[in-house]
Backbone and ligand atoms as CSV (ligand in chain L), in Angstrom:
chain,resi,resn,atom,element,x,y,z
A,1,UNK,N,N,13.423,33.845,10.366
A,1,UNK,CA,C,12.904,33.224,11.489
A,1,UNK,C,C,12.578,34.198,12.600
A,2,UNK,N,N,13.453,35.135,12.877
A,2,UNK,CA,C,13.355,36.125,14.002
A,2,UNK,C,C,12.079,36.876,13.878
A,3,UNK,N,N,11.741,37.165,12.655
A,3,UNK,CA,C,10.532,38.024,12.563
A,3,UNK,C,C,9.162,37.236,12.911
A,4,UNK,N,N,9.032,36.040,12.589
A,4,UNK,CA,C,8.015,35.067,12.930
A,4,UNK,C,C,7.822,35.099,14.428
A,5,UNK,N,N,8.761,35.215,15.322
A,5,UNK,CA,C,8.644,35.179,16.768
A,5,UNK,C,C,7.881,36.097,17.337
A,6,UNK,N,N,7.565,37.339,16.486
A,6,UNK,CA,C,6.910,38.346,17.163
A,6,UNK,C,C,5.484,38.381,16.584
A,7,UNK,N,N,5.149,37.626,15.567
A,7,UNK,CA,C,3.727,37.551,15.067
A,7,UNK,C,C,2.758,36.753,16.043
A,8,UNK,N,N,1.602,37.245,16.139
A,8,UNK,CA,C,0.597,36.474,16.981
A,8,UNK,C,C,0.240,35.069,16.467
A,9,UNK,N,N,-0.156,34.220,17.157
A,9,UNK,CA,C,-0.485,33.030,16.770
A,9,UNK,C,C,-1.293,32.798,15.514
A,10,UNK,N,N,-2.493,33.582,15.499
A,10,UNK,CA,C,-3.304,33.419,14.456
A,10,UNK,C,C,-2.816,33.958,13.065
A,11,UNK,N,N,-2.190,34.996,13.231
A,11,UNK,CA,C,-1.381,35.558,12.061
A,11,UNK,C,C,-0.366,34.614,11.678
A,12,UNK,N,N,0.241,33.994,12.410
A,12,UNK,CA,C,1.389,33.104,12.141
A,12,UNK,C,C,0.722,31.820,11.354
A,13,UNK,N,N,-0.282,31.435,11.856
A,13,UNK,CA,C,-0.995,30.292,11.242
A,13,UNK,C,C,-1.400,30.640,9.735
A,14,UNK,N,N,-1.928,31.918,9.493
A,14,UNK,CA,C,-2.352,32.426,8.199
A,14,UNK,C,C,-1.167,32.457,7.360
A,15,UNK,N,N,-0.001,33.097,8.105
A,15,UNK,CA,C,1.243,33.239,7.241
A,15,UNK,C,C,1.728,31.868,6.718
A,16,UNK,N,N,1.779,30.924,7.580
A,16,UNK,CA,C,2.217,29.455,7.279
A,16,UNK,C,C,1.268,29.043,6.078
A,17,UNK,N,N,0.056,29.151,6.275
A,17,UNK,CA,C,-0.916,28.472,5.327
A,17,UNK,C,C,-0.792,29.181,3.970
A,18,UNK,N,N,-0.561,30.503,4.045
A,18,UNK,CA,C,-0.528,31.104,2.754
A,18,UNK,C,C,0.783,30.867,2.126
A,19,UNK,N,N,1.748,30.380,2.849
A,19,UNK,CA,C,3.102,30.257,2.311
A,19,UNK,C,C,3.282,28.987,1.487
A,20,UNK,N,N,2.076,28.183,1.384
A,20,UNK,CA,C,2.094,26.867,0.886
A,20,UNK,C,C,2.805,26.886,-0.635
A,21,UNK,N,N,2.315,27.926,-1.338
A,21,UNK,CA,C,2.913,28.047,-2.730
A,21,UNK,C,C,4.133,28.806,-2.776
A,22,UNK,N,N,4.612,29.431,-1.672
A,22,UNK,CA,C,5.839,30.193,-1.662
A,22,UNK,C,C,7.015,29.368,-2.200
A,23,UNK,N,N,7.937,30.277,-2.562
A,23,UNK,CA,C,9.136,29.684,-3.093
A,23,UNK,C,C,9.852,28.671,-2.138
A,24,UNK,N,N,10.056,29.158,-0.926
A,24,UNK,CA,C,10.759,28.383,0.053
A,24,UNK,C,C,10.086,27.106,0.323
A,25,UNK,N,N,8.709,27.109,0.465
A,25,UNK,CA,C,8.009,25.889,0.697
A,25,UNK,C,C,8.089,24.871,-0.537
A,26,UNK,N,N,8.150,25.480,-1.707
A,26,UNK,CA,C,8.388,24.631,-3.086
A,26,UNK,C,C,9.599,23.901,-3.018
A,27,UNK,N,N,10.609,24.624,-2.620
A,27,UNK,CA,C,11.869,24.108,-2.555
A,27,UNK,C,C,12.011,22.753,-1.614
A,28,UNK,N,N,11.198,23.036,-0.524
A,28,UNK,CA,C,11.269,21.829,0.589
A,28,UNK,C,C,10.601,20.821,0.115
A,29,UNK,N,N,9.388,20.875,-0.597
A,29,UNK,CA,C,8.641,19.770,-0.871
A,29,UNK,C,C,8.734,19.265,-2.170
A,30,UNK,N,N,9.436,19.933,-3.141
A,30,UNK,CA,C,9.443,19.407,-4.476
A,30,UNK,C,C,10.245,17.894,-4.408
A,31,UNK,N,N,11.412,17.718,-3.638
A,31,UNK,CA,C,11.873,16.447,-3.781
A,31,UNK,C,C,10.891,15.308,-3.159
A,32,UNK,N,N,10.196,15.570,-2.129
A,32,UNK,CA,C,9.170,14.715,-1.598
A,32,UNK,C,C,8.038,14.267,-2.522
A,33,UNK,N,N,7.677,15.310,-3.240
A,33,UNK,CA,C,6.605,14.787,-4.312
A,33,UNK,C,C,7.062,13.980,-5.408
A,34,UNK,N,N,8.406,14.287,-5.688
A,34,UNK,CA,C,8.957,13.399,-6.798
A,34,UNK,C,C,9.116,11.978,-6.612
A,35,UNK,N,N,9.585,11.756,-5.163
A,35,UNK,CA,C,9.960,10.631,-4.744
A,35,UNK,C,C,8.768,9.474,-4.741
A,36,UNK,N,N,7.628,9.836,-4.234
A,36,UNK,CA,C,6.669,8.860,-4.293
A,36,UNK,C,C,6.252,8.454,-5.770
A,37,UNK,N,N,6.116,9.440,-6.622
A,37,UNK,CA,C,5.828,9.173,-8.084
A,37,UNK,C,C,6.814,8.100,-8.566
A,38,UNK,N,N,8.106,8.118,-8.291
A,38,UNK,CA,C,9.096,7.202,-8.797
A,38,UNK,C,C,8.845,6.036,-8.053
A,39,UNK,N,N,8.433,5.871,-6.834
A,39,UNK,CA,C,8.305,4.620,-6.072
A,39,UNK,C,C,7.174,4.045,-6.806
A,40,UNK,N,N,5.955,4.506,-7.028
A,40,UNK,CA,C,4.918,4.065,-7.513
A,40,UNK,C,C,5.211,3.422,-8.919
A,41,UNK,N,N,5.934,4.088,-9.601
A,41,UNK,CA,C,6.275,3.216,-10.901
A,41,UNK,C,C,6.823,2.062,-10.761
A,42,UNK,N,N,7.865,1.987,-9.856
A,42,UNK,CA,C,8.696,0.758,-9.571
A,42,UNK,C,C,7.991,-0.333,-8.897
A,43,UNK,N,N,6.822,0.100,-8.249
A,43,UNK,CA,C,6.027,-0.784,-7.421
A,43,UNK,C,C,4.730,-1.154,-8.075
A,44,UNK,N,N,4.590,-0.943,-9.392
A,44,UNK,CA,C,3.363,-1.215,-10.199
A,44,UNK,C,C,3.201,-2.735,-10.131
A,45,UNK,N,N,2.006,-3.148,-9.554
A,45,UNK,CA,C,1.822,-4.471,-9.249
A,45,UNK,C,C,2.107,-5.457,-10.475
A,46,UNK,N,N,2.935,-6.378,-10.200
A,46,UNK,CA,C,3.279,-7.386,-11.397
A,46,UNK,C,C,4.016,-6.935,-12.582
A,47,UNK,N,N,4.567,-5.797,-12.413
A,47,UNK,CA,C,5.309,-5.190,-13.382
A,47,UNK,C,C,6.519,-6.109,-13.800
A,48,UNK,N,N,6.890,-7.029,-12.960
A,48,UNK,CA,C,8.028,-7.873,-13.177
A,48,UNK,C,C,7.669,-9.155,-13.803
A,49,UNK,N,N,6.357,-9.384,-14.032
A,49,UNK,CA,C,5.924,-10.595,-14.571
A,49,UNK,C,C,6.097,-10.445,-16.079
A,50,UNK,N,N,6.780,-11.677,-16.653
A,50,UNK,CA,C,7.093,-11.714,-18.080
A,50,UNK,C,C,5.685,-11.661,-19.025
A,51,UNK,N,N,5.615,-10.682,-19.805
A,51,UNK,CA,C,4.533,-10.688,-20.782
A,51,UNK,C,C,3.401,-9.679,-20.498
A,52,UNK,N,N,3.519,-9.282,-19.104
A,52,UNK,CA,C,2.226,-8.495,-18.422
A,52,UNK,C,C,2.011,-7.290,-19.263
A,53,UNK,N,N,3.029,-6.738,-19.855
A,53,UNK,CA,C,2.884,-5.317,-20.659
A,53,UNK,C,C,1.791,-5.592,-21.837
A,54,UNK,N,N,1.893,-6.958,-22.356
A,54,UNK,CA,C,1.114,-6.996,-23.434
A,54,UNK,C,C,-0.386,-7.564,-23.226
A,55,UNK,N,N,-0.454,-7.701,-22.027
A,55,UNK,CA,C,-1.814,-8.217,-21.414
A,55,UNK,C,C,-2.912,-7.091,-21.333
A,56,UNK,N,N,-3.903,-6.961,-22.094
A,56,UNK,CA,C,-4.943,-5.872,-22.008
A,56,UNK,C,C,-5.700,-6.013,-20.715
A,57,UNK,N,N,-6.120,-4.824,-20.193
A,57,UNK,CA,C,-7.177,-4.854,-19.031
A,57,UNK,C,C,-8.678,-5.379,-19.538
A,58,UNK,N,N,-9.093,-6.368,-18.611
A,58,UNK,CA,C,-10.377,-6.876,-19.030
A,58,UNK,C,C,-11.340,-6.769,-17.925
A,59,UNK,N,N,-12.625,-6.842,-18.244
A,59,UNK,CA,C,-13.553,-7.183,-17.052
A,59,UNK,C,C,-14.407,-8.441,-17.276
A,60,UNK,N,N,-13.989,-9.280,-18.390
A,60,UNK,CA,C,-14.539,-10.451,-18.495
A,60,UNK,C,C,-13.390,-11.616,-18.851
A,61,UNK,N,N,-13.178,-12.368,-17.796
A,61,UNK,CA,C,-12.118,-13.479,-18.020
A,61,UNK,C,C,-12.824,-14.647,-18.526
A,62,UNK,N,N,-12.322,-15.467,-19.584
A,62,UNK,CA,C,-12.807,-16.515,-19.968
A,62,UNK,C,C,-11.695,-17.500,-19.962
A,63,UNK,N,N,-11.986,-18.694,-19.409
A,63,UNK,CA,C,-11.065,-19.656,-19.125
A,63,UNK,C,C,-11.668,-21.007,-19.533
A,64,UNK,N,N,-10.842,-21.869,-20.132
A,64,UNK,CA,C,-11.199,-23.316,-20.152
A,64,UNK,C,C,-10.213,-24.154,-19.445
A,65,UNK,N,N,-10.664,-25.352,-18.821
A,65,UNK,CA,C,-9.859,-26.290,-18.196
A,65,UNK,C,C,-9.993,-27.711,-19.085
A,66,UNK,N,N,-8.959,-28.403,-19.251
A,66,UNK,CA,C,-9.058,-29.535,-20.009
A,66,UNK,C,C,-8.565,-30.964,-19.394
A,67,UNK,N,N,-8.724,-32.066,-20.131
A,67,UNK,CA,C,-8.306,-33.387,-19.434
A,67,UNK,C,C,-6.655,-33.252,-19.384
A,68,UNK,N,N,-5.979,-32.444,-19.768
A,68,UNK,CA,C,-4.422,-32.446,-19.635
A,68,UNK,C,C,-4.194,-31.692,-18.501
A,69,UNK,N,N,-5.159,-31.313,-17.751
A,69,UNK,CA,C,-4.914,-30.406,-16.466
A,69,UNK,C,C,-4.252,-29.136,-16.764
A,70,UNK,N,N,-4.887,-28.268,-17.655
A,70,UNK,CA,C,-4.290,-27.115,-18.282
A,70,UNK,C,C,-5.497,-26.189,-18.345
A,71,UNK,N,N,-5.115,-24.945,-17.933
A,71,UNK,CA,C,-5.999,-23.737,-18.131
A,71,UNK,C,C,-5.571,-23.460,-19.643
A,72,UNK,N,N,-6.347,-22.711,-20.460
A,72,UNK,CA,C,-5.860,-22.253,-21.711
A,72,UNK,C,C,-5.123,-20.753,-21.628
A,73,UNK,N,N,-5.464,-20.062,-20.581
A,73,UNK,CA,C,-4.561,-18.926,-20.290
A,73,UNK,C,C,-4.151,-18.767,-18.909
A,74,UNK,N,N,-3.139,-17.999,-18.557
A,74,UNK,CA,C,-2.748,-17.926,-17.263
A,74,UNK,C,C,-2.362,-16.623,-16.727
A,75,UNK,N,N,-2.670,-15.507,-17.550
A,75,UNK,CA,C,-2.333,-14.136,-17.121
A,75,UNK,C,C,-3.332,-12.990,-17.687
A,76,UNK,N,N,-3.825,-12.425,-16.722
A,76,UNK,CA,C,-4.863,-11.458,-16.894
A,76,UNK,C,C,-4.566,-10.238,-16.079
A,77,UNK,N,N,-5.295,-9.117,-16.575
A,77,UNK,CA,C,-4.979,-7.792,-15.884
A,77,UNK,C,C,-6.484,-7.326,-15.806
A,78,UNK,N,N,-6.640,-6.838,-14.716
A,78,UNK,CA,C,-8.052,-5.959,-14.307
A,78,UNK,C,C,-7.841,-4.852,-13.636
A,79,UNK,N,N,-8.865,-3.998,-13.608
A,79,UNK,CA,C,-8.808,-2.800,-12.647
A,79,UNK,C,C,-9.253,-3.026,-11.365
A,80,UNK,N,N,-8.434,-2.747,-10.285
A,80,UNK,CA,C,-8.770,-2.799,-8.964
A,80,UNK,C,C,-10.097,-2.255,-8.556
A,81,UNK,N,N,-10.833,-2.698,-7.840
A,81,UNK,CA,C,-12.140,-2.168,-7.440
A,81,UNK,C,C,-13.270,-2.287,-8.505
A,82,UNK,N,N,-12.946,-2.758,-9.745
A,82,UNK,CA,C,-13.967,-2.828,-10.755
A,82,UNK,C,C,-14.386,-4.261,-10.829
A,83,UNK,N,N,-15.795,-4.374,-11.023
A,83,UNK,CA,C,-16.490,-5.578,-11.123
A,83,UNK,C,C,-16.021,-6.442,-12.282
A,84,UNK,N,N,-15.566,-7.707,-12.033
A,84,UNK,CA,C,-15.104,-8.451,-13.110
A,84,UNK,C,C,-15.960,-9.711,-13.239
A,85,UNK,N,N,-16.255,-10.298,-14.383
A,85,UNK,CA,C,-16.891,-11.615,-14.717
A,85,UNK,C,C,-15.797,-12.560,-15.088
A,86,UNK,N,N,-15.919,-13.682,-14.476
A,86,UNK,CA,C,-14.981,-14.703,-14.908
A,86,UNK,C,C,-15.989,-16.060,-15.273
A,87,UNK,N,N,-15.608,-16.676,-16.359
A,87,UNK,CA,C,-16.311,-17.799,-16.873
A,87,UNK,C,C,-15.200,-18.928,-16.966
A,88,UNK,N,N,-15.405,-20.035,-16.322
A,88,UNK,CA,C,-14.675,-21.199,-16.494
A,88,UNK,C,C,-15.482,-22.436,-17.062
A,89,UNK,N,N,-15.042,-22.982,-18.093
A,89,UNK,CA,C,-15.665,-24.016,-18.737
A,89,UNK,C,C,-14.687,-25.368,-18.773
A,90,UNK,N,N,-15.197,-26.432,-18.155
A,90,UNK,CA,C,-14.430,-27.787,-18.289
A,90,UNK,C,C,-14.587,-28.243,-19.688
A,91,UNK,N,N,-13.715,-28.267,-20.690
A,91,UNK,CA,C,-13.982,-28.813,-21.870
A,91,UNK,C,C,-13.550,-30.281,-22.008
A,92,UNK,N,N,-13.265,-30.927,-21.075
A,92,UNK,CA,C,-12.758,-32.262,-20.875
A,92,UNK,C,C,-13.951,-33.188,-21.016
A,93,UNK,N,N,-13.691,-34.432,-21.167
A,93,UNK,CA,C,-14.572,-35.600,-21.198
A,93,UNK,C,C,-14.531,-36.719,-20.105
A,94,UNK,N,N,-13.431,-36.589,-19.450
A,94,UNK,CA,C,-13.109,-37.553,-18.383
A,94,UNK,C,C,-14.203,-37.412,-17.416
A,95,UNK,N,N,-14.634,-38.415,-16.561
A,95,UNK,CA,C,-15.380,-38.253,-15.494
A,95,UNK,C,C,-15.274,-37.274,-14.242
A,96,UNK,N,N,-16.029,-36.675,-13.743
A,96,UNK,CA,C,-15.943,-35.716,-12.659
A,96,UNK,C,C,-15.192,-36.194,-11.653
A,97,UNK,N,N,-15.141,-37.429,-11.275
A,97,UNK,CA,C,-14.443,-37.970,-10.132
A,97,UNK,C,C,-12.961,-37.906,-10.468
A,98,UNK,N,N,-12.655,-38.072,-11.796
A,98,UNK,CA,C,-11.107,-38.144,-12.134
A,98,UNK,C,C,-10.601,-36.905,-12.391
A,99,UNK,N,N,-11.380,-36.114,-13.270
A,99,UNK,CA,C,-10.949,-34.838,-13.754
A,99,UNK,C,C,-11.955,-33.666,-13.711
A,100,UNK,N,N,-11.945,-32.915,-12.528
A,100,UNK,CA,C,-12.880,-31.761,-12.440
A,100,UNK,C,C,-11.896,-30.502,-12.316
A,101,UNK,N,N,-12.541,-29.303,-12.511
A,101,UNK,CA,C,-11.714,-28.176,-12.404
A,101,UNK,C,C,-12.552,-26.985,-11.689
A,102,UNK,N,N,-11.885,-26.069,-11.123
A,102,UNK,CA,C,-12.453,-24.944,-10.562
A,102,UNK,C,C,-11.441,-23.779,-10.802
A,103,UNK,N,N,-11.845,-22.515,-10.429
A,103,UNK,CA,C,-10.721,-21.460,-10.316
A,103,UNK,C,C,-10.857,-20.983,-8.874
A,104,UNK,N,N,-9.809,-20.865,-8.200
A,104,UNK,CA,C,-9.764,-20.187,-6.837
A,104,UNK,C,C,-8.829,-19.077,-6.941
A,105,UNK,N,N,-9.317,-17.677,-6.696
A,105,UNK,CA,C,-8.364,-16.723,-6.751
A,105,UNK,C,C,-8.025,-16.535,-5.291
A,106,UNK,N,N,-6.770,-16.267,-5.023
A,106,UNK,CA,C,-6.290,-16.201,-3.763
A,106,UNK,C,C,-5.652,-14.611,-3.550
A,107,UNK,N,N,-5.777,-14.199,-2.506
A,107,UNK,CA,C,-5.362,-12.710,-1.976
A,107,UNK,C,C,-4.020,-12.847,-2.218
A,108,UNK,N,N,-3.366,-11.467,-2.448
A,108,UNK,CA,C,-2.049,-11.410,-2.575
A,108,UNK,C,C,-1.238,-11.782,-1.299
A,109,UNK,N,N,-0.121,-12.375,-1.472
A,109,UNK,CA,C,0.607,-12.904,-0.235
A,109,UNK,C,C,0.136,-14.263,0.282
A,110,UNK,N,N,-0.830,-14.886,-0.402
A,110,UNK,CA,C,-1.250,-16.145,0.042
A,110,UNK,C,C,-0.130,-17.238,-0.197
A,111,UNK,N,N,0.123,-18.149,0.656
A,111,UNK,CA,C,0.995,-19.332,0.336
A,111,UNK,C,C,0.390,-20.328,-0.670
A,112,UNK,N,N,0.567,-20.215,-2.015
A,112,UNK,CA,C,-0.228,-21.004,-2.783
A,112,UNK,C,C,-0.056,-22.620,-2.612
A,113,UNK,N,N,1.199,-23.011,-2.350
A,113,UNK,CA,C,1.560,-24.236,-1.989
A,113,UNK,C,C,0.649,-24.771,-0.828
A,114,UNK,N,N,0.838,-24.102,0.255
A,114,UNK,CA,C,0.023,-24.447,1.333
A,114,UNK,C,C,-1.419,-24.547,1.294
A,115,UNK,N,N,-1.978,-23.540,0.472
A,115,UNK,CA,C,-3.430,-23.600,0.249
A,115,UNK,C,C,-3.873,-24.744,-0.647
A,116,UNK,N,N,-2.909,-25.062,-1.832
A,116,UNK,CA,C,-3.250,-26.238,-2.642
A,116,UNK,C,C,-3.078,-27.517,-2.050
A,117,UNK,N,N,-2.248,-27.677,-1.044
A,117,UNK,CA,C,-1.953,-28.883,-0.220
A,117,UNK,C,C,-3.319,-29.044,0.739
A,118,UNK,N,N,-3.659,-27.980,1.216
A,118,UNK,CA,C,-4.922,-28.069,2.228
A,118,UNK,C,C,-6.130,-28.470,1.518
A,119,UNK,N,N,-6.086,-27.902,0.315
A,119,UNK,CA,C,-7.362,-28.179,-0.559
A,119,UNK,C,C,-7.578,-29.573,-0.968
A,120,UNK,N,N,-6.570,-30.452,-0.996
A,120,UNK,CA,C,-6.686,-31.795,-1.248
A,120,UNK,C,C,-7.693,-32.668,-0.382
A,121,UNK,N,N,-7.690,-32.449,0.850
A,121,UNK,CA,C,-8.508,-33.030,1.798
A,121,UNK,C,C,-9.968,-32.395,2.038
A,122,UNK,N,N,-10.078,-31.224,1.524
A,122,UNK,CA,C,-11.477,-30.484,1.591
A,122,UNK,C,C,-12.397,-30.983,0.571
A,123,UNK,N,N,-12.452,-32.268,0.608
A,123,UNK,CA,C,-13.416,-32.900,-0.462
A,123,UNK,C,C,-14.893,-32.566,-0.283
A,124,UNK,N,N,-15.280,-32.424,0.911
A,124,UNK,CA,C,-16.678,-32.067,1.146
A,124,UNK,C,C,-17.138,-30.612,0.965
A,125,UNK,N,N,-16.157,-29.792,0.588
A,125,UNK,CA,C,-16.471,-28.313,0.285
A,125,UNK,C,C,-15.848,-28.009,-0.974
A,126,UNK,N,N,-15.923,-28.858,-1.912
A,126,UNK,CA,C,-15.426,-28.777,-3.343
A,126,UNK,C,C,-14.004,-28.339,-3.428
A,127,UNK,N,N,-13.193,-28.871,-2.417
A,127,UNK,CA,C,-11.854,-28.666,-2.322
A,127,UNK,C,C,-11.574,-27.204,-2.063
A,128,UNK,N,N,-12.304,-26.445,-1.235
A,128,UNK,CA,C,-11.930,-25.117,-0.858
A,128,UNK,C,C,-11.959,-25.336,0.672
A,129,UNK,N,N,-10.691,-25.274,1.320
A,129,UNK,CA,C,-10.408,-25.539,2.703
A,129,UNK,C,C,-11.078,-24.377,3.433
A,130,UNK,N,N,-12.145,-24.760,4.249
A,130,UNK,CA,C,-12.940,-23.869,4.884
A,130,UNK,C,C,-12.292,-23.070,5.916
A,131,UNK,N,N,-11.011,-23.446,6.382
A,131,UNK,CA,C,-10.369,-22.699,7.436
A,131,UNK,C,C,-9.415,-21.876,6.913
A,132,UNK,N,N,-9.438,-21.615,5.442
A,132,UNK,CA,C,-8.532,-20.777,4.780
A,132,UNK,C,C,-9.412,-19.817,3.838
A,133,UNK,N,N,-10.684,-19.717,4.177
A,133,UNK,CA,C,-11.453,-18.638,3.316
A,133,UNK,C,C,-11.051,-17.369,3.447
A,134,UNK,N,N,-10.293,-16.900,4.412
A,134,UNK,CA,C,-9.905,-15.522,4.501
A,134,UNK,C,C,-8.750,-15.241,3.429
A,135,UNK,N,N,-8.213,-16.410,2.796
A,135,UNK,CA,C,-7.236,-16.293,1.740
A,135,UNK,C,C,-7.929,-16.151,0.278
A,136,UNK,N,N,-9.232,-16.292,0.275
A,136,UNK,CA,C,-9.921,-16.494,-1.025
A,136,UNK,C,C,-10.561,-15.230,-1.354
A,137,UNK,N,N,-10.279,-14.755,-2.530
A,137,UNK,CA,C,-10.914,-13.597,-3.055
A,137,UNK,C,C,-12.300,-13.876,-3.684
A,138,UNK,N,N,-12.226,-14.972,-4.442
A,138,UNK,CA,C,-13.414,-15.511,-5.256
A,138,UNK,C,C,-13.150,-16.815,-5.636
A,139,UNK,N,N,-14.296,-17.743,-5.874
A,139,UNK,CA,C,-14.099,-19.105,-6.606
A,139,UNK,C,C,-15.215,-19.547,-7.294
A,140,UNK,N,N,-14.904,-20.287,-8.322
A,140,UNK,CA,C,-16.075,-21.029,-9.152
A,140,UNK,C,C,-16.540,-22.258,-8.378
A,141,UNK,N,N,-17.546,-22.847,-8.901
A,141,UNK,CA,C,-17.954,-24.220,-8.555
A,141,UNK,C,C,-16.747,-25.040,-9.065
A,142,UNK,N,N,-16.629,-26.247,-8.510
A,142,UNK,CA,C,-15.935,-27.494,-9.062
A,142,UNK,C,C,-16.759,-27.918,-10.195
A,143,UNK,N,N,-16.209,-28.128,-11.387
A,143,UNK,CA,C,-17.044,-28.399,-12.595
A,143,UNK,C,C,-16.464,-29.805,-13.166
A,144,UNK,N,N,-17.597,-30.589,-13.520
A,144,UNK,CA,C,-17.131,-31.923,-14.376
A,144,UNK,C,C,-17.300,-31.441,-15.778
A,145,UNK,N,N,-17.009,-32.730,-16.547
A,145,UNK,CA,C,-16.944,-32.443,-18.077
A,145,UNK,C,C,-18.288,-31.690,-18.554
A,146,UNK,N,N,-17.795,-30.652,-19.444
A,146,UNK,CA,C,-18.945,-30.028,-20.213
A,146,UNK,C,C,-19.626,-28.880,-19.282
A,147,UNK,N,N,-19.371,-28.844,-18.067
A,147,UNK,CA,C,-19.995,-27.895,-17.225
A,147,UNK,C,C,-19.320,-26.536,-17.238
A,148,UNK,N,N,-19.865,-25.408,-16.965
A,148,UNK,CA,C,-19.320,-24.312,-16.909
A,148,UNK,C,C,-20.009,-23.442,-15.720
A,149,UNK,N,N,-19.221,-22.437,-15.212
A,149,UNK,CA,C,-19.826,-21.523,-14.145
A,149,UNK,C,C,-19.307,-20.124,-14.279
A,150,UNK,N,N,-20.136,-19.168,-14.142
A,150,UNK,CA,C,-19.570,-17.724,-14.232
A,150,UNK,C,C,-19.895,-17.173,-12.940
A,151,UNK,N,N,-18.793,-16.343,-12.401
A,151,UNK,CA,C,-18.700,-15.688,-11.106
A,151,UNK,C,C,-18.525,-14.264,-11.438
A,152,UNK,N,N,-18.890,-13.336,-10.443
A,152,UNK,CA,C,-18.627,-11.966,-10.593
A,152,UNK,C,C,-17.906,-11.502,-9.200
A,153,UNK,N,N,-16.947,-10.763,-9.332
A,153,UNK,CA,C,-16.162,-10.458,-8.226
A,153,UNK,C,C,-15.387,-9.044,-8.341
A,154,UNK,N,N,-14.907,-8.375,-7.332
A,154,UNK,CA,C,-13.970,-7.208,-7.445
A,154,UNK,C,C,-12.547,-7.592,-6.658
A,155,UNK,N,N,-11.665,-7.370,-7.271
A,155,UNK,CA,C,-10.319,-7.353,-6.562
A,155,UNK,C,C,-10.107,-5.928,-5.927
A,156,UNK,N,N,-10.338,-5.625,-4.757
A,156,UNK,CA,C,-10.418,-4.429,-4.114
A,156,UNK,C,C,-9.017,-3.606,-4.165
A,157,UNK,N,N,-7.968,-4.380,-3.836
A,157,UNK,CA,C,-6.610,-3.754,-3.736
A,157,UNK,C,C,-5.770,-4.052,-5.076
A,158,UNK,N,N,-4.960,-3.137,-5.573
A,158,UNK,CA,C,-4.071,-3.415,-6.485
A,158,UNK,C,C,-2.981,-4.464,-5.916
A,159,UNK,N,N,-2.770,-5.346,-6.884
A,159,UNK,CA,C,-1.863,-6.462,-6.444
A,159,UNK,C,C,-1.943,-7.595,-7.386
A,160,UNK,N,N,-1.082,-8.572,-7.102
A,160,UNK,CA,C,-1.047,-9.910,-8.004
A,160,UNK,C,C,-1.639,-10.921,-7.303
A,161,UNK,N,N,-2.691,-11.414,-7.833
A,161,UNK,CA,C,-3.732,-12.454,-7.342
A,161,UNK,C,C,-3.346,-13.705,-8.039
A,162,UNK,N,N,-2.871,-14.689,-7.143
A,162,UNK,CA,C,-2.584,-16.040,-7.921
A,162,UNK,C,C,-4.108,-16.782,-7.999
A,163,UNK,N,N,-4.079,-17.545,-9.088
A,163,UNK,CA,C,-5.382,-18.325,-9.214
A,163,UNK,C,C,-4.828,-19.759,-9.422
A,164,UNK,N,N,-5.622,-20.719,-8.931
A,164,UNK,CA,C,-5.410,-22.115,-9.055
A,164,UNK,C,C,-6.647,-22.926,-9.261
A,165,UNK,N,N,-6.497,-24.292,-9.733
A,165,UNK,CA,C,-7.551,-25.176,-9.737
A,165,UNK,C,C,-7.171,-25.957,-8.474
A,166,UNK,N,N,-8.210,-26.273,-7.586
A,166,UNK,CA,C,-7.880,-26.944,-6.307
A,166,UNK,C,C,-8.306,-28.358,-6.457
A,167,UNK,N,N,-8.603,-29.009,-7.476
A,167,UNK,CA,C,-8.861,-30.504,-7.601
A,167,UNK,C,C,-7.371,-31.017,-7.289
A,168,UNK,N,N,-7.464,-32.198,-6.465
A,168,UNK,CA,C,-6.266,-32.677,-6.032
A,168,UNK,C,C,-5.233,-33.098,-7.026
A,169,UNK,N,N,-4.129,-32.634,-7.012
A,169,UNK,CA,C,-3.018,-32.861,-7.911
A,169,UNK,C,C,-3.016,-31.794,-9.061
A,170,UNK,N,N,-3.946,-30.761,-9.154
A,170,UNK,CA,C,-3.900,-29.851,-10.382
A,170,UNK,C,C,-3.115,-28.619,-10.211
A,171,UNK,N,N,-3.025,-28.139,-9.022
A,171,UNK,CA,C,-2.544,-26.732,-8.847
A,171,UNK,C,C,-1.073,-26.529,-9.228
A,172,UNK,N,N,-0.315,-27.725,-9.428
A,172,UNK,CA,C,1.071,-27.606,-10.026
A,172,UNK,C,C,1.030,-26.931,-11.422
A,173,UNK,N,N,0.159,-27.565,-12.192
A,173,UNK,CA,C,0.089,-26.897,-13.701
A,173,UNK,C,C,-1.126,-25.920,-13.867
A,174,UNK,N,N,-2.246,-26.051,-13.091
A,174,UNK,CA,C,-3.360,-25.289,-13.303
A,174,UNK,C,C,-3.361,-24.104,-12.368
A,175,UNK,N,N,-2.507,-23.106,-12.937
A,175,UNK,CA,C,-2.355,-21.812,-12.097
A,175,UNK,C,C,-2.030,-20.639,-12.895
A,176,UNK,N,N,-2.323,-19.443,-12.458
A,176,UNK,CA,C,-1.945,-18.226,-13.165
A,176,UNK,C,C,-2.072,-17.047,-12.129
A,177,UNK,N,N,-2.061,-15.889,-12.893
A,177,UNK,CA,C,-2.010,-14.659,-12.131
A,177,UNK,C,C,-2.968,-13.599,-12.786
A,178,UNK,N,N,-3.710,-12.973,-11.820
A,178,UNK,CA,C,-4.538,-11.852,-12.270
A,178,UNK,C,C,-3.888,-10.625,-11.547
A,179,UNK,N,N,-3.392,-9.504,-12.352
A,179,UNK,CA,C,-2.896,-8.356,-11.689
A,179,UNK,C,C,-3.896,-7.242,-11.749
A,180,UNK,N,N,-4.140,-7.025,-10.593
A,180,UNK,CA,C,-5.209,-5.753,-10.501
A,180,UNK,C,C,-4.421,-4.430,-10.428
A,181,UNK,N,N,-4.723,-3.584,-11.271
A,181,UNK,CA,C,-3.970,-2.343,-11.083
A,181,UNK,C,C,-4.728,-1.045,-11.029
L,1,CU,CU,CU,-8.323,-28.889,-12.508
């Protein structure tokens, strides 16, 4: 330390810069570089979701909705920032007024219960509450029997995105998760 006090500022800067790979510097930064790596592992989005380890990364999600108010799948994994195609088909036969389906993908942290309840009264906008669009990552059209819709979207941030059908009464059973990693 004492030696450094006598070195001119420019030389000191050079000295410090060139010291980046020095042994002293390595000792100081090594624990710091290990810590973030460990934290990242523990915080892998959705790593606590049962079965997620067996779900392959996809860029084409295919879903059906039926007259029993069920999606055929409820867990997907995509790459954050990558374009993803999603196709929903309503394979039911009940009239549209009684049994329609959509897929609404919500941003991480959205209150699913609150959104689903607000959607009930949003009849004029295919049950997408217009004052909550900021919570919506992407959504399909509302589909009657035999209809299908394909959308393309990107989930920009890694995280867990809930998806639901917002037809009144459906989001309790018609819901799932897309993990963007
Ligand atoms: Cu539905």
